[in-house]
C-alpha positions as a Markdown table, in Angstrom:
| # | Residue | x | y | z |
|---|---|---|---|---|
| 1 | Unk | -24.8 | 125.5 | 0.6 |
| 2 | Unk | -21.1 | 126.2 | 0.6 |
| 3 | Unk | -18.6 | 123.7 | -0.8 |
| 4 | Unk | -16.5 | 123.9 | 2.4 |
| 5 | Unk | -19.4 | 122.8 | 4.5 |
| 6 | Unk | -19.7 | 119.7 | 2.3 |
| 7 | Unk | -16.0 | 118.9 | 2.0 |
| 8 | Unk | -15.1 | 119.1 | 5.7 |
| 9 | Unk | -17.1 | 116.0 | 6.9 |
| 10 | Unk | -16.1 | 114.1 | 3.7 |
| 11 | Unk | -12.4 | 114.9 | 4.3 |
| 12 | Unk | -12.6 | 113.9 | 7.9 |
| 13 | Unk | -14.3 | 110.6 | 7.1 |
| 14 | Unk | -11.7 | 109.9 | 4.3 |
| 15 | Unk | -8.8 | 110.6 | 6.6 |
| 16 | Unk | -10.2 | 108.4 | 9.4 |
| 17 | Unk | -10.8 | 105.6 | 6.9 |
| 18 | Unk | -7.3 | 105.8 | 5.5 |
| 19 | Unk | -5.8 | 105.6 | 9.0 |
| 20 | Unk | -8.0 | 102.7 | 9.9 |
| 21 | Unk | -7.1 | 100.8 | 6.7 |
| 22 | Unk | -3.5 | 101.9 | 6.3 |
| 23 | Unk | -2.4 | 101.6 | 9.9 |
| 24 | Unk | -4.7 | 99.4 | 12.0 |
| 25 | Unk | -5.9 | 96.9 | 9.4 |
| 26 | Unk | -2.4 | 96.4 | 8.0 |
| 27 | Unk | -0.9 | 96.1 | 11.5 |
| 28 | Unk | -3.3 | 93.4 | 12.8 |
| 29 | Unk | -4.5 | 91.8 | 9.6 |
| 30 | Unk | -8.1 | 90.9 | 9.0 |
| 31 | Unk | -9.9 | 87.7 | 9.8 |
| 32 | Unk | -12.2 | 86.2 | 7.1 |
| 33 | Unk | -15.3 | 87.8 | 8.6 |
| 34 | Unk | -13.9 | 91.3 | 8.3 |
| 35 | Unk | -12.4 | 90.6 | 4.8 |
| 36 | Unk | -16.0 | 90.1 | 3.7 |
| 37 | Unk | -17.8 | 92.5 | 6.0 |
| 38 | Unk | -15.7 | 95.6 | 5.2 |
| 39 | Unk | -16.4 | 95.6 | 1.5 |
| 40 | Unk | -20.1 | 95.0 | 2.3 |
| 41 | Unk | -20.0 | 98.2 | 4.5 |
| 42 | Unk | -18.7 | 100.1 | 1.6 |
| 43 | Unk | -21.3 | 98.6 | -0.7 |
| 44 | Unk | -24.1 | 100.1 | 1.5 |
| 45 | Unk | -22.6 | 103.5 | 1.0 |
| 46 | Unk | -22.3 | 102.9 | -2.8 |
| 47 | Unk | -26.0 | 102.0 | -2.9 |
| 48 | Unk | -26.8 | 105.3 | -1.2 |
| 49 | Unk | -24.7 | 107.3 | -3.5 |
| 50 | Unk | -25.9 | 105.5 | -6.6 |
| 51 | Unk | -29.5 | 106.4 | -5.6 |
| 52 | Unk | -28.6 | 110.0 | -5.3 |
| 53 | Unk | -26.8 | 110.1 | -8.7 |
| 54 | Unk | -29.5 | 108.1 | -10.5 |
| 55 | Unk | -32.8 | 109.4 | -9.0 |
| 56 | Unk | -34.0 | 113.1 | -9.1 |
| 57 | Unk | -35.0 | 114.7 | -5.9 |
| 58 | Unk | -38.6 | 114.1 | -4.7 |
| 59 | Unk | -40.5 | 113.2 | -1.5 |
| 60 | Unk | -40.7 | 109.5 | -2.4 |
| 61 | Unk | -37.1 | 109.4 | -3.5 |
| 62 | Unk | -36.1 | 111.1 | -0.2 |
| 63 | Unk | -37.9 | 108.5 | 1.8 |
| 64 | Unk | -36.1 | 105.7 | 0.0 |
| 65 | Unk | -32.8 | 107.4 | 0.6 |
| 66 | Unk | -33.5 | 107.9 | 4.3 |
| 67 | Unk | -34.2 | 104.2 | 4.6 |
| 68 | Unk | -31.0 | 103.3 | 2.8 |
| 69 | Unk | -29.0 | 105.8 | 4.9 |
| 70 | Unk | -30.4 | 104.4 | 8.2 |
| 71 | Unk | -29.7 | 100.9 | 7.1 |
| 72 | Unk | -26.1 | 101.8 | 6.1 |
| 73 | Unk | -25.5 | 103.6 | 9.4 |
| 74 | Unk | -26.6 | 100.5 | 11.4 |
| 75 | Unk | -25.0 | 98.0 | 9.1 |
| 76 | Unk | -21.5 | 99.4 | 9.5 |
| 77 | Unk | -21.6 | 98.6 | 13.3 |
| 78 | Unk | -22.1 | 94.9 | 12.7 |
| 79 | Unk | -18.4 | 94.0 | 13.2 |
| 80 | Unk | -18.2 | 95.5 | 16.7 |
| 81 | Unk | -18.4 | 92.1 | 18.5 |
| 82 | Unk | -15.4 | 91.0 | 16.5 |
| 83 | Unk | -13.6 | 94.4 | 17.0 |
| 84 | Unk | -14.2 | 94.2 | 20.7 |
| 85 | Unk | -12.0 | 91.0 | 20.8 |
| 86 | Unk | -9.4 | 92.0 | 18.2 |
| 87 | Unk | -8.9 | 95.7 | 18.3 |
| 88 | Unk | -6.9 | 97.9 | 20.7 |
| 89 | Unk | -8.1 | 101.1 | 22.3 |
| 90 | Unk | -6.8 | 103.3 | 19.5 |
| 91 | Unk | -8.6 | 101.5 | 16.8 |
| 92 | Unk | -11.9 | 101.3 | 18.7 |
| 93 | Unk | -11.7 | 105.0 | 19.4 |
| 94 | Unk | -11.2 | 105.6 | 15.6 |
| 95 | Unk | -14.2 | 103.4 | 14.9 |
| 96 | Unk | -16.3 | 105.6 | 17.3 |
| 97 | Unk | -15.3 | 108.6 | 15.2 |
| 98 | Unk | -16.3 | 106.9 | 12.0 |
| 99 | Unk | -19.6 | 105.8 | 13.4 |
| 100 | Unk | -20.4 | 109.5 | 14.3 |
| 101 | Unk | -19.2 | 110.8 | 10.9 |
| 102 | Unk | -21.1 | 108.2 | 8.8 |
| 103 | Unk | -24.6 | 109.6 | 9.3 |
| 104 | Unk | -23.3 | 113.1 | 9.1 |
| 105 | Unk | -21.7 | 112.4 | 5.7 |
| 106 | Unk | -24.9 | 110.7 | 4.5 |
| 107 | Unk | -27.0 | 113.7 | 5.6 |
| 108 | Unk | -24.7 | 116.2 | 3.9 |
| 109 | Unk | -24.7 | 114.2 | 0.7 |
| 110 | Unk | -28.5 | 114.0 | 0.8 |
| 111 | Unk | -28.6 | 117.8 | 1.3 |
| 112 | Unk | -26.4 | 118.3 | -1.7 |
| 113 | Unk | -28.7 | 116.1 | -3.8 |
| 114 | Unk | -31.9 | 117.8 | -2.5 |
| 115 | Unk | -30.6 | 121.3 | -3.2 |
| 116 | Unk | -29.0 | 120.5 | -6.5 |
| 117 | Unk | -25.8 | 122.2 | -5.4 |
| 118 | Unk | -22.5 | 120.8 | -6.6 |
| 119 | Unk | -24.0 | 117.8 | -8.6 |
| 120 | Unk | -20.6 | 116.7 | -9.8 |
| 121 | Unk | -19.6 | 116.1 | -6.2 |
| 122 | Unk | -22.0 | 113.2 | -5.9 |
| 123 | Unk | -20.7 | 111.5 | -9.0 |
| 124 | Unk | -17.1 | 112.0 | -7.9 |
| 125 | Unk | -17.8 | 110.6 | -4.4 |
| 126 | Unk | -19.5 | 107.6 | -5.9 |
| 127 | Unk | -16.5 | 106.9 | -8.1 |
| 128 | Unk | -14.1 | 107.2 | -5.1 |
| 129 | Unk | -16.3 | 104.9 | -3.0 |
| 130 | Unk | -16.6 | 102.3 | -5.7 |
| 131 | Unk | -12.8 | 102.3 | -6.1 |
| 132 | Unk | -12.2 | 102.0 | -2.3 |
| 133 | Unk | -14.7 | 99.1 | -2.1 |
| 134 | Unk | -13.0 | 97.3 | -5.0 |
| 135 | Unk | -9.6 | 97.8 | -3.3 |
| 136 | Unk | -11.0 | 96.2 | -0.1 |
| 137 | Unk | -12.4 | 93.2 | -1.9 |
| 138 | Unk | -9.4 | 92.5 | -4.1 |
| 139 | Unk | -6.6 | 93.3 | -1.7 |
| 140 | Unk | -7.9 | 91.6 | 1.4 |
| 141 | Unk | -9.4 | 88.6 | -0.3 |
| 142 | Unk | -6.9 | 88.0 | -3.2 |
| 143 | Unk | -3.6 | 89.8 | -2.6 |
| 144 | Unk | -3.0 | 90.0 | 1.1 |
| 145 | Unk | -2.8 | 86.3 | 1.6 |
| 146 | Unk | -0.4 | 85.8 | -1.3 |
| 147 | Unk | 1.9 | 88.5 | 0.0 |
| 148 | Unk | 2.0 | 87.0 | 3.5 |
| 149 | Unk | 5.6 | 86.3 | 4.6 |
| 150 | Unk | 6.7 | 83.4 | 6.7 |
| 151 | Unk | 9.2 | 83.2 | 9.5 |
| 152 | Unk | 12.7 | 81.8 | 8.7 |
| 153 | Unk | 12.4 | 78.9 | 11.1 |
| 154 | Unk | 15.1 | 76.9 | 9.2 |
| 155 | Unk | 17.7 | 79.3 | 10.5 |
| 156 | Unk | 17.6 | 77.7 | 14.0 |
| 157 | Unk | 18.6 | 74.3 | 12.5 |
| 158 | Unk | 22.1 | 75.7 | 11.6 |
| 159 | Unk | 23.2 | 77.0 | 15.0 |
| 160 | Unk | 24.3 | 73.8 | 16.7 |
| 161 | Unk | 26.0 | 74.5 | 20.1 |
| 162 | Unk | 25.9 | 78.2 | 19.3 |
| 163 | Unk | 22.5 | 78.1 | 20.9 |
| 164 | Unk | 24.3 | 78.0 | 24.3 |
| 165 | Unk | 27.5 | 79.8 | 23.5 |
| 166 | Unk | 27.3 | 82.5 | 20.8 |
| 167 | Unk | 27.0 | 86.2 | 21.5 |
| 168 | Unk | 27.1 | 87.4 | 17.9 |
| 169 | Unk | 23.6 | 86.2 | 17.0 |
| 170 | Unk | 20.1 | 87.0 | 18.1 |
| 171 | Unk | 19.8 | 83.5 | 19.6 |
| 172 | Unk | 21.6 | 85.1 | 22.6 |
| 173 | Unk | 18.5 | 87.3 | 23.1 |
| 174 | Unk | 16.3 | 84.2 | 23.2 |
| 175 | Unk | 18.8 | 82.7 | 25.8 |
| 176 | Unk | 18.5 | 85.9 | 27.9 |
| 177 | Unk | 14.7 | 85.9 | 27.7 |
| 178 | Unk | 14.6 | 82.3 | 28.8 |
| 179 | Unk | 16.9 | 83.1 | 31.8 |
| 180 | Unk | 14.5 | 85.8 | 32.7 |
| 181 | Unk | 11.2 | 83.8 | 32.3 |
| 182 | Unk | 12.3 | 80.4 | 33.6 |
| 183 | Unk | 12.3 | 81.2 | 37.3 |
| 184 | Unk | 8.8 | 82.7 | 37.1 |
| 185 | Unk | 7.5 | 79.7 | 35.3 |
| 186 | Unk | 9.1 | 77.3 | 37.8 |
| 187 | Unk | 7.7 | 79.4 | 40.7 |
| 188 | Unk | 4.2 | 79.3 | 39.2 |
| 189 | Unk | 4.4 | 75.5 | 38.7 |
| 190 | Unk | 5.4 | 74.9 | 42.3 |
| 191 | Unk | 8.0 | 72.6 | 43.8 |
| 192 | Unk | 6.1 | 69.3 | 43.4 |
| 193 | Unk | 7.2 | 67.4 | 40.3 |
| 194 | Unk | 4.9 | 68.0 | 37.3 |
| 195 | Unk | 4.5 | 66.5 | 33.9 |
| 196 | Unk | 5.4 | 69.3 | 31.5 |
| 197 | Unk | 5.2 | 69.5 | 27.7 |
| 198 | Unk | 7.3 | 72.2 | 26.1 |
| 199 | Unk | 6.0 | 72.9 | 22.6 |
| 200 | Unk | 8.5 | 74.3 | 20.1 |
| 201 | Unk | 11.2 | 73.6 | 22.8 |
| 202 | Unk | 14.1 | 74.5 | 20.5 |
| 203 | Unk | 17.4 | 73.7 | 22.2 |
| 204 | Unk | 15.9 | 73.2 | 25.6 |
| 205 | Unk | 16.4 | 76.5 | 27.3 |
| 206 | Unk | 13.2 | 76.0 | 29.3 |
| 207 | Unk | 12.9 | 72.2 | 29.2 |
| 208 | Unk | 16.3 | 71.5 | 30.5 |
| 209 | Unk | 15.8 | 74.1 | 33.3 |
| 210 | Unk | 12.6 | 72.5 | 34.4 |
| 211 | Unk | 14.1 | 69.0 | 34.2 |
| 212 | Unk | 16.9 | 70.2 | 36.5 |
| 213 | Unk | 14.3 | 71.3 | 39.0 |
| 214 | Unk | 12.8 | 67.8 | 39.1 |
| 215 | Unk | 9.9 | 68.1 | 36.7 |
| 216 | Unk | 9.1 | 65.3 | 34.2 |
| 217 | Unk | 9.6 | 67.2 | 30.9 |
| 218 | Unk | 8.9 | 66.4 | 27.3 |
| 219 | Unk | 10.2 | 68.7 | 24.6 |
| 220 | Unk | 8.5 | 68.7 | 21.2 |
| 221 | Unk | 10.0 | 70.5 | 18.1 |
| 222 | Unk | 10.0 | 70.0 | 14.4 |
| 223 | Unk | 13.8 | 70.1 | 14.1 |
| 224 | Unk | 15.8 | 66.9 | 14.9 |
| 225 | Unk | 19.0 | 69.0 | 14.7 |
| 226 | Unk | 17.9 | 71.4 | 17.4 |
| 227 | Unk | 16.6 | 68.6 | 19.6 |
| 228 | Unk | 20.1 | 67.0 | 19.4 |
| 229 | Unk | 21.5 | 70.2 | 20.9 |
| 230 | Unk | 18.9 | 70.1 | 23.7 |
| 231 | Unk | 19.8 | 66.5 | 24.6 |
| 232 | Unk | 23.5 | 67.4 | 24.8 |
| 233 | Unk | 22.8 | 70.2 | 27.2 |
| 234 | Unk | 20.4 | 68.3 | 29.4 |
| 235 | Unk | 22.4 | 68.1 | 32.7 |
| 236 | Unk | 19.6 | 66.0 | 34.4 |
| 237 | Unk | 19.6 | 63.4 | 31.6 |
| 238 | Unk | 15.9 | 63.1 | 32.3 |
| 239 | Unk | 14.1 | 65.3 | 29.7 |
| 240 | Unk | 12.5 | 63.5 | 26.8 |
| 241 | Unk | 12.8 | 65.1 | 23.3 |
| 242 | Unk | 10.6 | 64.2 | 20.4 |
| 243 | Unk | 10.2 | 65.4 | 16.8 |
| 244 | Unk | 6.6 | 66.6 | 16.3 |
| 245 | Unk | 4.2 | 69.2 | 15.2 |
| 246 | Unk | 2.8 | 71.6 | 17.9 |
| 247 | Unk | -0.4 | 71.8 | 15.8 |
| 248 | Unk | -0.9 | 68.1 | 16.0 |
| 249 | Unk | 0.6 | 66.9 | 19.4 |
| 250 | Unk | 1.2 | 63.1 | 19.5 |
| 251 | Unk | -0.2 | 62.6 | 23.0 |
| 252 | Unk | -3.6 | 61.6 | 24.5 |
| 253 | Unk | -6.0 | 64.0 | 26.1 |
| 254 | Unk | -5.2 | 65.2 | 29.6 |
| 255 | Unk | -1.6 | 63.9 | 29.6 |
| 256 | Unk | 0.2 | 66.8 | 31.2 |
| 257 | Unk | 0.0 | 69.1 | 34.2 |
| 258 | Unk | 1.5 | 72.0 | 32.2 |
| 259 | Unk | 2.1 | 72.9 | 28.6 |
| 260 | Unk | 4.5 | 75.7 | 27.5 |
| 261 | Unk | 4.7 | 77.6 | 24.2 |
| 262 | Unk | 7.5 | 80.1 | 24.6 |
| 263 | Unk | 8.3 | 82.1 | 21.5 |
| 264 | Unk | 6.2 | 79.8 | 19.4 |
| 265 | Unk | 2.9 | 81.4 | 18.6 |
| 266 | Unk | 4.5 | 84.0 | 16.4 |
| 267 | Unk | 6.3 | 81.3 | 14.4 |
| 268 | Unk | 3.2 | 79.5 | 13.2 |
| 269 | Unk | 0.5 | 80.5 | 10.7 |
| 270 | Unk | -2.4 | 79.2 | 12.9 |
| 271 | Unk | -1.5 | 79.9 | 16.5 |
| 272 | Unk | -5.1 | 79.0 | 17.6 |
| 273 | Unk | -4.3 | 75.4 | 16.7 |
| 274 | Unk | -1.3 | 75.3 | 19.1 |
| 275 | Unk | -3.5 | 76.7 | 21.9 |
| 276 | Unk | -6.2 | 74.2 | 21.1 |
| 277 | Unk | -3.7 | 71.3 | 21.2 |
| 278 | Unk | -2.2 | 72.6 | 24.5 |
| 279 | Unk | -5.7 | 72.6 | 26.0 |
| 280 | Unk | -6.5 | 69.2 | 24.7 |
| 281 | Unk | -3.5 | 67.5 | 26.4 |
| 282 | Unk | -3.8 | 69.5 | 29.6 |
| 283 | Unk | -5.4 | 67.9 | 32.7 |
| 284 | Unk | -8.2 | 70.0 | 34.3 |
| 285 | Unk | -6.6 | 72.7 | 36.3 |
| 286 | Unk | -3.4 | 72.4 | 34.4 |
| 287 | Unk | -1.4 | 75.5 | 33.3 |
| 288 | Unk | -0.7 | 76.8 | 29.8 |
| 289 | Unk | 2.3 | 79.1 | 29.7 |
| 290 | Unk | 3.1 | 81.3 | 26.7 |
| 291 | Unk | 5.3 | 84.1 | 25.5 |
| 292 | Unk | 4.9 | 86.0 | 22.3 |
| 293 | Unk | 5.2 | 89.5 | 20.8 |
| 294 | Unk | 2.5 | 92.1 | 20.4 |
| 295 | Unk | 1.6 | 93.4 | 16.9 |
| 296 | Unk | 2.4 | 97.1 | 17.6 |
| 297 | Unk | 4.6 | 99.7 | 15.9 |
| 298 | Unk | 6.8 | 99.6 | 19.0 |
| 299 | Unk | 7.3 | 95.8 | 18.6 |
| 300 | Unk | 8.0 | 96.2 | 14.9 |
| 301 | Unk | 10.6 | 98.9 | 15.6 |
| 302 | Unk | 12.3 | 97.2 | 18.5 |
| 303 | Unk | 11.8 | 93.4 | 18.1 |
| 304 | Unk | 12.2 | 93.3 | 14.4 |
| 305 | Unk | 14.0 | 96.3 | 13.1 |
| 306 | Unk | 16.1 | 97.0 | 16.2 |
| 307 | Unk | 17.4 | 93.4 | 16.2 |
| 308 | Unk | 18.1 | 93.6 | 12.4 |
| 309 | Unk | 20.0 | 96.9 | 12.8 |
| 310 | Unk | 21.9 | 96.2 | 16.0 |
| 311 | Unk | 22.5 | 92.5 | 16.5 |
| 312 | Unk | 25.1 | 90.7 | 14.3 |
| 313 | Unk | 24.2 | 87.8 | 12.0 |
| 314 | Unk | 20.4 | 88.4 | 12.2 |
| 315 | Unk | 18.8 | 86.5 | 9.3 |
| 316 | Unk | 16.0 | 87.9 | 7.1 |
| 317 | Unk | 12.5 | 87.2 | 8.5 |
| 318 | Unk | 13.7 | 86.1 | 11.9 |
| 319 | Unk | 10.3 | 87.6 | 12.9 |
| 320 | Unk | 7.4 | 88.8 | 10.7 |
| 321 | Unk | 5.0 | 91.5 | 12.1 |
| 322 | Unk | 1.9 | 89.9 | 10.5 |
| 323 | Unk | 2.4 | 86.8 | 12.7 |
| 324 | Unk | 2.6 | 88.7 | 16.0 |
| 325 | Unk | -0.6 | 88.5 | 18.1 |
| 326 | Unk | -1.9 | 90.9 | 20.7 |
| 327 | Unk | -2.5 | 89.7 | 24.3 |
| 328 | Unk | -6.2 | 90.1 | 23.7 |
| 329 | Unk | -6.1 | 87.8 | 20.7 |
| 330 | Unk | -4.2 | 85.1 | 22.6 |
| 331 | Unk | -6.6 | 85.4 | 25.5 |
| 332 | Unk | -9.5 | 84.9 | 23.1 |
| 333 | Unk | -7.8 | 81.8 | 21.7 |
| 334 | Unk | -7.4 | 80.5 | 25.2 |
| 335 | Unk | -11.1 | 81.1 | 26.0 |
| 336 | Unk | -12.2 | 79.3 | 22.9 |
| 337 | Unk | -10.1 | 76.3 | 24.0 |
| 338 | Unk | -11.6 | 76.2 | 27.5 |
| 339 | Unk | -8.5 | 77.9 | 29.0 |
| 340 | Unk | -9.1 | 80.6 | 31.6 |
| 341 | Unk | -6.5 | 83.4 | 31.2 |
| 342 | Unk | -5.0 | 84.2 | 34.6 |
| 343 | Unk | -2.2 | 86.7 | 34.0 |
| 344 | Unk | -0.2 | 88.5 | 31.3 |
| 345 | Unk | 3.0 | 90.3 | 32.1 |
| 346 | Unk | 4.9 | 92.6 | 29.7 |
| 347 | Unk | 8.6 | 92.3 | 29.2 |
| 348 | Unk | 11.5 | 94.4 | 27.9 |
| 349 | Unk | 15.3 | 94.6 | 28.0 |
| 350 | Unk | 16.8 | 96.0 | 31.1 |
| 351 | Unk | 18.2 | 99.5 | 30.5 |
| 352 | Unk | 21.7 | 98.8 | 31.7 |
| 353 | Unk | 25.2 | 98.8 | 30.3 |
| 354 | Unk | 24.9 | 95.4 | 28.5 |
| 355 | Unk | 22.1 | 96.9 | 26.3 |
| 356 | Unk | 24.1 | 100.0 | 25.4 |
| 357 | Unk | 27.1 | 97.8 | 24.7 |
| 358 | Unk | 25.0 | 95.7 | 22.3 |
| 359 | Unk | 23.9 | 98.8 | 20.4 |
| 360 | Unk | 27.6 | 99.7 | 19.8 |
| 361 | Unk | 29.2 | 96.2 | 19.3 |
| 362 | Unk | 26.3 | 94.1 | 17.9 |
| 363 | Unk | 27.0 | 91.4 | 20.5 |
| 364 | Unk | 24.6 | 90.2 | 23.1 |
| 365 | Unk | 26.7 | 89.4 | 26.2 |
| 366 | Unk | 25.8 | 86.7 | 28.8 |
| 367 | Unk | 25.0 | 89.6 | 31.2 |
| 368 | Unk | 22.3 | 91.0 | 28.9 |
| 369 | Unk | 19.0 | 90.7 | 30.8 |
| 370 | Unk | 15.2 | 91.2 | 30.5 |
| 371 | Unk | 12.7 | 92.3 | 33.1 |
| 372 | Unk | 9.0 | 92.2 | 33.5 |
| 373 | Unk | 7.2 | 95.4 | 32.6 |
| 374 | Unk | 3.8 | 97.0 | 33.1 |
| 375 | Unk | 3.5 | 97.4 | 29.3 |
| 376 | Unk | 2.8 | 94.7 | 26.8 |
| 377 | Unk | 3.6 | 96.8 | 23.8 |
| 378 | Unk | 6.7 | 94.7 | 23.0 |
| 379 | Unk | 6.6 | 91.2 | 24.4 |
| 380 | Unk | 4.4 | 89.5 | 27.0 |
| 381 | Unk | 4.4 | 86.3 | 29.1 |
| 382 | Unk | 1.4 | 84.8 | 30.6 |
| 383 | Unk | -0.5 | 81.7 | 31.6 |
| 384 | Unk | -4.0 | 80.3 | 31.6 |
| 385 | Unk | -5.7 | 77.4 | 33.5 |
| 386 | Unk | -7.5 | 74.5 | 32.0 |
| 387 | Unk | -11.2 | 74.6 | 33.1 |
| 388 | Unk | -12.6 | 71.6 | 34.8 |
| 389 | Unk | -14.8 | 69.4 | 32.6 |
| 390 | Unk | -18.5 | 70.2 | 32.9 |
């Protein structure tokens, strides 16, 4: 048995696992089930290799190895219900390749053991697999959480009226995004006055707009300083602004016709709690509006690095890629909270002169604009409906 025939499937499996771990897992993070399940997957392979290293070839030993190999091949697919909800197409495609390679690698290793060719290879592969399993267990369960960065939410408290005026700050991008989204939200709500709760309302870009259209709006934010700015810019003098936590909303069940969480989900560590609270205070049939950023390399390059590089006075950790969530993840949060996802629309900057001017000057003019897009690779806006009580 030639060494090349052995090394090719091992190398392909190793390369695929490195991409899965180094790209996809780091990009989306791992929930607790996967943090435990992935080291267990590796453990089944360790057991198979340990058997080959410790036990000489024989018919009985071969039967035991075959059982261990079949168990390992089936066991590694156990996370697919989780992956179906959390993984994008590229990651699922890579998993399919790994599932094909897994039994091939086990068969090749078994053949190496049975023929007695290249015995040192089995010991080396066992050492590498044990090391990888130890890395999975230690990094994802002990180190990854400690290294998690948080968003610099305190920066927003320092802006004052620059929320509405400044061009030399990324808050102007948020202002342009609000101008783009607000008419769509208002159109979806309809003309009849609605009771609306704006979670993480900031300086009232959305809340004040909806109040001016005749809706009964309550804005909730953790920052008293920012809410003071919102009140000063409320032309209708009808919006109510309260200090509060979007993860523990101070209102009774079924209090609102609509709840909005615009540019909020990526600013909290547990966005599912925001979605659950939104669902709780919504009346049956009420609408939950949201806007967030996708956890993709494109969003990391444009939304995080691009803003840092090209917009003046961008603070450190304005956004953190680990806190971005995919549209599929947000949809799953909605479903768990008894919200039926209705639509998701991608968004991006308009490719016009104001964009090119910003790249040169670092200033975001009042004519800078966003548009809806067919792609959700950067940011996305959507809404879901509260299901009627059963």
